[in-house]
C-alpha positions as CSV (number, residue, x, y, z in Angstrom):
1,M,135.0,127.7,98.3
2,E,132.7,130.6,97.5
3,A,130.9,128.9,94.9
4,F,130.3,126.4,97.0
5,A,128.0,128.5,99.8
6,K,126.5,129.7,97.4
7,K,125.2,126.7,96.6
8,L,125.1,125.3,100.5
9,F,122.0,128.5,100.5
10,R,120.2,126.4,98.4
11,S,119.0,124.1,101.4
12,K,116.7,124.9,103.3
13,Y,118.2,124.1,106.2
14,V,121.5,125.8,106.0
15,L,121.6,129.5,107.7
16,E,124.7,131.0,107.6
17,V,129.3,129.9,106.4
18,I,129.7,131.6,110.1
19,N,133.8,131.4,108.8
20,N,136.6,128.9,107.2
21,I,138.1,126.7,109.0
22,D,141.4,125.0,109.6
23,F,142.8,123.6,106.5
24,S,142.3,119.3,106.1
25,P,144.7,118.8,103.1
26,T,144.0,115.1,104.2
27,S,139.9,115.0,104.0
28,V,138.3,112.2,102.0
29,N,134.3,113.3,103.3
30,L,132.3,116.3,102.9
31,I,131.6,116.5,106.8
32,K,133.7,117.1,108.8
33,E,131.8,117.5,111.7
34,K,129.2,117.7,114.0
35,Y,128.3,120.1,116.5
36,S,125.2,120.1,119.1
37,D,125.0,123.9,118.5
38,G,123.5,123.6,114.6
39,T,127.3,123.8,113.6
40,I,128.8,121.5,110.9
41,D,132.4,121.6,109.3
42,V,132.3,121.1,105.6
43,V,135.5,120.5,104.2
44,L,136.0,121.1,100.1
45,Y,138.4,117.3,100.4
46,W,137.9,117.8,96.9
47,E,140.3,120.1,96.3
48,D,144.0,119.9,96.9
49,A,143.5,123.4,98.9
50,G,142.1,121.8,101.8
51,Y,139.3,123.9,101.6
52,G,136.6,124.2,104.6
53,M,134.1,126.3,106.7
54,K,131.8,126.9,108.8
55,V,128.2,126.5,108.7
56,Q,125.2,127.0,110.9
57,T,121.8,124.8,110.2
58,T,118.8,124.7,111.1
59,G,120.0,122.0,113.5
60,R,118.6,122.6,117.6
61,N,120.2,120.0,118.9
62,Y,122.9,116.9,117.5
63,R,120.6,114.2,116.4
64,E,119.5,116.5,113.5
65,T,122.4,118.3,113.1
66,E,123.2,114.8,112.2
67,E,120.2,114.1,110.5
68,I,120.5,117.4,108.5
69,A,124.8,116.7,107.6
70,K,123.2,113.4,105.6
71,I,120.9,115.4,103.6
72,L,124.0,117.3,102.8
73,K,126.5,114.9,102.2
74,K,123.5,113.2,99.6
75,E,122.9,116.3,98.0
76,F,126.3,118.5,97.6
77,D,128.9,115.1,97.9
78,K,131.0,114.6,94.9
C-alpha cells in the first residue's frame, strides 16, 4: 500500500493520504467513493487483502473531485 501511495503522489492532483479505510475485499473498482470536500476513497482491489486509503485531492467541490477520480482511475488502475 505504501508503494502505491508513493505512485499517487506523482499526480499533481493528490495532496496527501489521510488514512486507511475499512477492509474492502469485495470491491472491484479503484475508486470506492468520492466526496465534495475533495477526498476520494481508493481501494487496491487487485490485492486479496482489500487495502484502501482516503486521499486528499486538489478538488474544491464534488464535480472537480469526480473529474480527478476519473484521471486517477485512468492513470493508476490495473
